[in-house]
N, C-alpha and C positions, 0 to 999 in steps of 0.2 A: 514453513514453520520455523519460528525463531527458537533456537536452542537456549537452555538456561545458561547463565554465566557461570564461571568457575566458583566453587565454594570459597567463601571467606573463611579462613582457618579459625577465626573466632566465632563463626556463626553457630547457631544451635537453637537454644531456647529451652533446654531441659531444666526444669526447676523442681524444688523439693515436693511439690504437690503432685507431680507426674508419676504415672505408672510407666515403666519401661519394660517391654517384653523383649527378651534377648532370644531370637530364633536361631537355634544352633549354638547354644551358650557354652558348650564345651565344659571347661572347668570353672566357669563364671569369672574369668579374669576381668571382664568389663565392669562388673559390679565392684570388684576390689579396686580397680583403677579409679572409677568415678567417685567412690567414697574416700579413698586415700589422697588422690591428687586434687580433687575439687570440693571435697566435703559434702557431696550430694547425699541427701537423706530421703530420697523418694523411695517408692516401692519398686523392687526389681523382681521380675518373674522370668526364671530361666526355662527354656524349652529345648530339650535335647534328648536323644535316645539314651544317653548314659544316665539320665536322671531316673527313669523308670523302665527303660527298654521298649517303650511303645511309641515314641514320637516318630512320625513319618511325614516328611516335608510334602510328599505328593498328595496326602489326604488332609493335612492340617488346615483348619479354617479357624480364624479368630473367634473366640467364644463371645467377645463383646468388644466394642471400641475401647482403645486405650490411647494415652497421649502419644507415646513413642514406641517404635520398634527398632531393633538393631538386628542386622543379619551380617555378621562379620565373617568373611571367608566362607561363605555358604553358597553363593550363586554358582560358582564354578563346579559345584558338586551336583547340580540339578540338570536334568534333561530339558526342562522348560523354566528357566529362571524368571522369565517375564511373568509367568503365572504367579509366582510368589510376590513379585513387585505389585501386581494388580491387587492381590489379596491384602497386602499391607496398605496400599492406597485407599482401599475401600473401608478399612477399619481404623486407620490412624486419625486421631483427633488433631494432632499437631504435625506429625511427620515421621520419617524414618531415615536411618543411615545404613549404608551397606559398604563393604569393602570387598575387593576381588583382585587377583593378580592382573596386571596389565599385559594383554596378549601382544601388544605392539613392542614389548621389551623382553618378555620371557616366554618360553614354550610352556604354556599353562598346562597342557595335556600331559607333558612329560614330567612335570613337577611332582605329581602324585597320581597313583593309579585310580584314585576315586574322582579325579577331575574329569568331567565329561563335556564341559562347555567353556570355550575360551571367549572372554569378553574384552571389549575395548571401551574407551571413553565415549566414542561416538554412539555406540549402542546404548549406553546408560543415559546419555543425553536425549536420544530419541525416545526413551521411555519416560522422559520428563524430569530426570535428576540433574542437579547441578553437580559438577565433578571437580576433583582436584587430584593431582598426582603426588605420590609419596614414595619414599624408599622403605619398603617393607621387607624385602627378601635378599638384600645385598647388592642390588643393581640400581642405578639411578632411575628414578620414577618408575619402578617396577610394580607399584601397587596403585590401585584406583580407589578413591573414596567417593561415594555418591550420597547426596543429601536430597531428600524430597520433603518439602514443607507444604502443608495444607493452608495456603494463604488465600 
């Protein structure tokens, strides 16, 4: 099986007509960033337990297909992160982006007591994502960005 090539840093395809569902949105920093840095005017839908206290990654199923999903710093918190990947693939009309600590550079499980799964680039590629490495936590290439497009 041929693995996807690394992500072109300018790749994407999010446009103003898209709905973006942010799975694990936290304080909705992604919405702020997209609007302020790129002038994006699409519809942003945050999903996180802090929003209403009921969101559960293990039982969540997309209500309907949307253009894009984002799951930033979420996968390492899940017992079965590939299940979330499958659900987003089934529902994304255009694609999704994920980020996670790079287990080849940092001790992911020691970073945070809620981290339960350590991932690497090879695993994300096996799941069909194109990947790129980034400096997210203070060490060289300590973070992974994965992009899946429904082409």
